[in-house]
C-alpha positions as a Markdown table, in Angstrom:
| # | Residue | x | y | z |
|---|---|---|---|---|
| 1 | Met | 6.0 | -7.7 | -24.7 |
| 2 | Leu | 4.3 | -4.6 | -26.2 |
| 3 | Lys | 0.7 | -5.6 | -26.0 |
| 4 | Asp | -1.4 | -6.4 | -22.9 |
| 5 | Ser | -2.3 | -10.0 | -22.3 |
| 6 | Arg | -4.5 | -12.0 | -20.0 |
| 7 | Ala | -1.4 | -12.3 | -17.7 |
| 8 | Gly | -0.6 | -8.6 | -17.4 |
| 9 | Tyr | 0.1 | -5.2 | -19.0 |
| 10 | Gly | 2.4 | -4.7 | -21.9 |
| 11 | Leu | 5.0 | -2.1 | -22.4 |
| 12 | Ile | 2.7 | 0.4 | -24.3 |
| 13 | Thr | 0.2 | 0.5 | -21.4 |
| 14 | Ile | 3.0 | 0.8 | -18.9 |
| 15 | Ile | 4.5 | 3.7 | -20.8 |
| 16 | Phe | 1.2 | 5.5 | -21.0 |
| 17 | His | 0.7 | 5.0 | -17.3 |
| 18 | Trp | 4.1 | 6.2 | -16.2 |
| 19 | Val | 4.2 | 9.1 | -18.6 |
| 20 | Ser | 0.7 | 10.4 | -17.8 |
| 21 | Ala | 0.9 | 10.0 | -14.0 |
| 22 | Pro | 3.8 | 12.4 | -13.3 |
| 23 | Leu | 2.5 | 14.9 | -15.9 |
| 24 | Ile | -0.9 | 15.0 | -14.3 |
| 25 | Ile | 0.7 | 15.5 | -10.8 |
| 26 | Phe | 3.0 | 18.2 | -12.2 |
| 27 | Leu | 0.0 | 20.0 | -13.8 |
| 28 | Phe | -1.8 | 20.0 | -10.4 |
| 29 | Gly | 1.2 | 21.3 | -8.6 |
| 30 | Leu | 1.8 | 24.0 | -11.2 |
| 31 | Gly | -1.9 | 24.9 | -11.1 |
| 32 | Val | -1.9 | 25.4 | -7.3 |
| 33 | Tyr | 1.4 | 27.4 | -7.6 |
| 34 | Met | -0.1 | 29.7 | -10.3 |
| 35 | Arg | -3.0 | 30.6 | -8.1 |
| 36 | Gly | -0.7 | 32.4 | -5.8 |
| 37 | Leu | 1.2 | 34.5 | -8.4 |
| 38 | Asp | 0.8 | 38.2 | -8.8 |
| 39 | Tyr | 1.0 | 40.1 | -12.1 |
| 40 | Tyr | 4.7 | 41.0 | -11.5 |
| 41 | Ser | 5.8 | 37.4 | -11.0 |
| 42 | Pro | 8.0 | 36.1 | -13.8 |
| 43 | Trp | 5.8 | 33.0 | -13.9 |
| 44 | Tyr | 2.5 | 34.9 | -14.1 |
| 45 | His | 2.5 | 34.4 | -17.9 |
| 46 | Arg | 5.0 | 31.6 | -18.3 |
| 47 | Gly | 3.2 | 29.3 | -15.9 |
| 48 | Pro | -0.1 | 29.3 | -17.7 |
| 49 | Glu | 1.6 | 28.8 | -21.1 |
| 50 | Ile | 3.4 | 25.6 | -19.7 |
| 51 | His | 0.2 | 24.5 | -18.0 |
| 52 | Val | -1.8 | 24.7 | -21.2 |
| 53 | Ala | 0.8 | 23.0 | -23.3 |
| 54 | Ile | 1.3 | 20.1 | -20.9 |
| 55 | Gly | -2.5 | 19.9 | -20.5 |
| 56 | Ile | -2.8 | 19.4 | -24.3 |
| 57 | Leu | -0.1 | 16.8 | -24.1 |
| 58 | Val | -1.9 | 15.0 | -21.3 |
| 59 | Phe | -5.2 | 15.1 | -23.2 |
| 60 | Ala | -3.5 | 13.6 | -26.3 |
| 61 | Ile | -1.8 | 10.9 | -24.2 |
| 62 | Met | -5.0 | 10.0 | -22.4 |
| 63 | Phe | -7.0 | 9.9 | -25.6 |
| 64 | Leu | -4.4 | 7.5 | -27.1 |
| 65 | Arg | -4.4 | 5.6 | -23.8 |
| 66 | Leu | -8.1 | 5.1 | -23.9 |
| 67 | Phe | -8.1 | 4.1 | -27.5 |
| 68 | Trp | -5.3 | 1.6 | -26.7 |
| 69 | Arg | -7.3 | 0.3 | -23.8 |
| 70 | Phe | -10.3 | -0.5 | -26.1 |
| 71 | Leu | -8.0 | -2.3 | -28.5 |
| 72 | Ser | -6.1 | -4.3 | -25.9 |
| 73 | Thr | -6.9 | -7.4 | -23.9 |
| 74 | Ser | -7.5 | -6.7 | -20.3 |
| 75 | Pro | -5.4 | -8.6 | -17.9 |
| 76 | Asp | -7.3 | -11.2 | -15.8 |
| 77 | Ala | -8.0 | -10.2 | -12.2 |
| 78 | Ile | -5.7 | -11.5 | -9.6 |
| 79 | Pro | -7.6 | -14.4 | -8.0 |
| 80 | Ser | -7.0 | -13.3 | -4.4 |
| 81 | Ile | -8.6 | -9.9 | -4.8 |
| 82 | Ser | -12.2 | -9.7 | -3.7 |
| 83 | Lys | -15.1 | -8.7 | -6.0 |
| 84 | Pro | -15.8 | -5.5 | -4.0 |
| 85 | Thr | -12.2 | -4.5 | -4.2 |
| 86 | Leu | -12.2 | -5.1 | -8.0 |
| 87 | Leu | -15.4 | -3.1 | -8.3 |
| 88 | Ala | -13.8 | -0.2 | -6.3 |
| 89 | Ala | -10.6 | -0.4 | -8.4 |
| 90 | Ser | -12.7 | -0.3 | -11.6 |
| 91 | Ala | -14.7 | 2.7 | -10.3 |
| 92 | Ala | -11.5 | 4.5 | -9.4 |
| 93 | Lys | -10.0 | 3.9 | -12.9 |
| 94 | Met | -13.2 | 5.2 | -14.5 |
| 95 | Ala | -13.1 | 8.3 | -12.3 |
| 96 | Leu | -9.4 | 8.9 | -13.1 |
| 97 | Tyr | -10.2 | 8.8 | -16.9 |
| 98 | Ala | -13.4 | 10.9 | -16.6 |
| 99 | Phe | -11.8 | 13.5 | -14.3 |
| 100 | Val | -8.8 | 13.9 | -16.5 |
| 101 | Phe | -10.9 | 14.4 | -19.6 |
| 102 | Val | -13.3 | 16.8 | -18.0 |
| 103 | Ile | -10.4 | 18.8 | -16.5 |
| 104 | Cys | -8.7 | 19.0 | -19.9 |
| 105 | Ile | -11.9 | 20.1 | -21.6 |
| 106 | Ser | -12.7 | 22.7 | -19.0 |
| 107 | Gly | -9.1 | 23.9 | -19.2 |
| 108 | Tyr | -9.4 | 24.3 | -22.9 |
| 109 | Leu | -12.7 | 26.2 | -22.5 |
| 110 | Ile | -11.0 | 28.6 | -19.9 |
| 111 | Thr | -8.0 | 29.1 | -22.2 |
| 112 | Thr | -10.1 | 29.8 | -25.3 |
| 113 | Ala | -12.9 | 31.6 | -23.6 |
| 114 | Glu | -12.1 | 35.0 | -25.2 |
| 115 | Gly | -11.5 | 33.5 | -28.6 |
| 116 | Ser | -7.7 | 32.9 | -28.4 |
| 117 | Ala | -6.2 | 29.6 | -29.4 |
| 118 | Ala | -4.7 | 27.1 | -26.9 |
| 119 | Ser | -1.0 | 26.8 | -27.8 |
| 120 | Phe | 1.1 | 23.6 | -27.6 |
| 121 | Phe | 4.5 | 25.3 | -26.9 |
| 122 | Gly | 4.0 | 27.5 | -29.9 |
| 123 | Ile | 4.2 | 24.5 | -32.3 |
| 124 | Ile | 0.5 | 23.8 | -32.7 |
| 125 | Asn | -2.4 | 26.1 | -31.9 |
| 126 | Ile | -5.8 | 24.6 | -31.1 |
| 127 | Pro | -8.3 | 27.2 | -32.2 |
| 128 | Ala | -11.2 | 28.3 | -30.0 |
| 129 | Thr | -14.4 | 26.6 | -30.8 |
| 130 | Leu | -16.7 | 29.0 | -28.9 |
| 131 | Glu | -16.5 | 32.1 | -26.7 |
| 132 | Leu | -17.8 | 31.8 | -23.2 |
| 133 | Ser | -19.6 | 34.4 | -21.2 |
| 134 | Ser | -17.9 | 35.4 | -17.9 |
| 135 | Ser | -20.3 | 33.3 | -15.9 |
| 136 | Asn | -19.6 | 30.3 | -18.1 |
| 137 | Thr | -15.9 | 30.9 | -17.8 |
| 138 | Asp | -16.3 | 31.0 | -14.1 |
| 139 | Leu | -18.2 | 27.8 | -14.1 |
| 140 | Ala | -15.5 | 26.1 | -16.3 |
| 141 | Gly | -12.9 | 27.4 | -13.8 |
| 142 | Ala | -14.8 | 26.0 | -10.9 |
| 143 | Ile | -15.2 | 22.6 | -12.6 |
| 144 | His | -11.5 | 22.7 | -13.5 |
| 145 | Lys | -10.4 | 23.5 | -9.9 |
| 146 | Tyr | -12.6 | 21.2 | -7.9 |
| 147 | Leu | -12.2 | 18.2 | -10.3 |
| 148 | Ala | -8.4 | 18.7 | -10.1 |
| 149 | Trp | -8.6 | 18.4 | -6.3 |
| 150 | Ala | -10.9 | 15.4 | -6.6 |
| 151 | Leu | -8.6 | 13.8 | -9.1 |
| 152 | Met | -5.7 | 14.2 | -6.7 |
| 153 | Gly | -7.8 | 12.5 | -4.0 |
| 154 | Val | -8.4 | 9.5 | -6.3 |
| 155 | Val | -4.8 | 9.5 | -7.4 |
| 156 | Ile | -3.7 | 9.3 | -3.7 |
| 157 | Ile | -6.2 | 6.5 | -3.0 |
| 158 | His | -5.1 | 4.7 | -6.2 |
| 159 | Ala | -1.4 | 4.9 | -5.3 |
| 160 | Ala | -2.0 | 3.9 | -1.6 |
| 161 | Ala | -4.1 | 0.9 | -2.8 |
| 162 | Ala | -1.2 | -0.2 | -5.1 |
| 163 | Leu | 1.2 | 0.1 | -2.2 |
| 164 | Val | -1.0 | -1.9 | 0.1 |
| 165 | His | -1.4 | -4.6 | -2.5 |
| 166 | His | 2.4 | -4.7 | -3.0 |
| 167 | Phe | 3.6 | -4.5 | 0.6 |
| 168 | Val | 0.7 | -5.8 | 2.7 |
| 169 | Lys | -1.2 | -8.3 | 0.5 |
| 170 | Arg | 2.0 | -9.1 | -1.5 |
| 171 | Asp | 0.2 | -9.7 | -4.8 |
| 172 | Lys | 1.2 | -8.6 | -8.3 |
| 173 | Thr | -1.1 | -5.6 | -8.6 |
| 174 | Leu | 1.8 | -3.1 | -8.6 |
| 175 | Thr | 4.4 | -5.1 | -10.4 |
| 176 | Arg | 2.0 | -5.7 | -13.3 |
| 177 | Ile | 2.1 | -1.9 | -14.1 |
| 178 | Ile | 5.9 | -1.7 | -13.6 |
| 179 | Lys | 7.2 | -4.4 | -15.9 |
| 180 | Pro | 5.6 | -6.2 | -18.8 |
| 181 | Val | 4.8 | -9.9 | -18.3 |
| 182 | Ser | 5.0 | -12.6 | -20.9 |
| 183 | Gln | 2.0 | -14.5 | -22.1 |
| 184 | Val | 2.6 | -17.3 | -19.7 |
| 185 | Glu | 3.5 | -16.6 | -16.2 |
């Protein structure tokens, strides 16, 4: 099943989820690692190039994912899950999307602050749309950094909640994002 249904997620949503999640976690780890590099480190220039390119990829995937989400049927809530839990899950999903988009946009602004294009592995260059003053570049950097940490907090809560649902509550919350379900289940 490719498309989402009332019974669960389809293959396209599952692929978007499991491709974007490790890329986002990798970007965070690389970002933290890069903060400790000095000018003479071999990764001083290579790290940011990879970080920017994968950041562009994540932005594109998340844009397509959001577009797909608007076109798709949302699975019905699992009946045993309380309304406050559903509300918290919905708020967490909105935070995940919002944080990723703001982090990507602030990263783009940092990368292009001096008028240079953002490069996707040298294949495509995203031109600078505006040049930022040093104070605005610092602001974009602070937003990028602190939202990345906040995003990881939400990611940990999201993953922990999925594991609790799977191992403690024994409902289908986690399995719905692992394997596609048929229309009738």
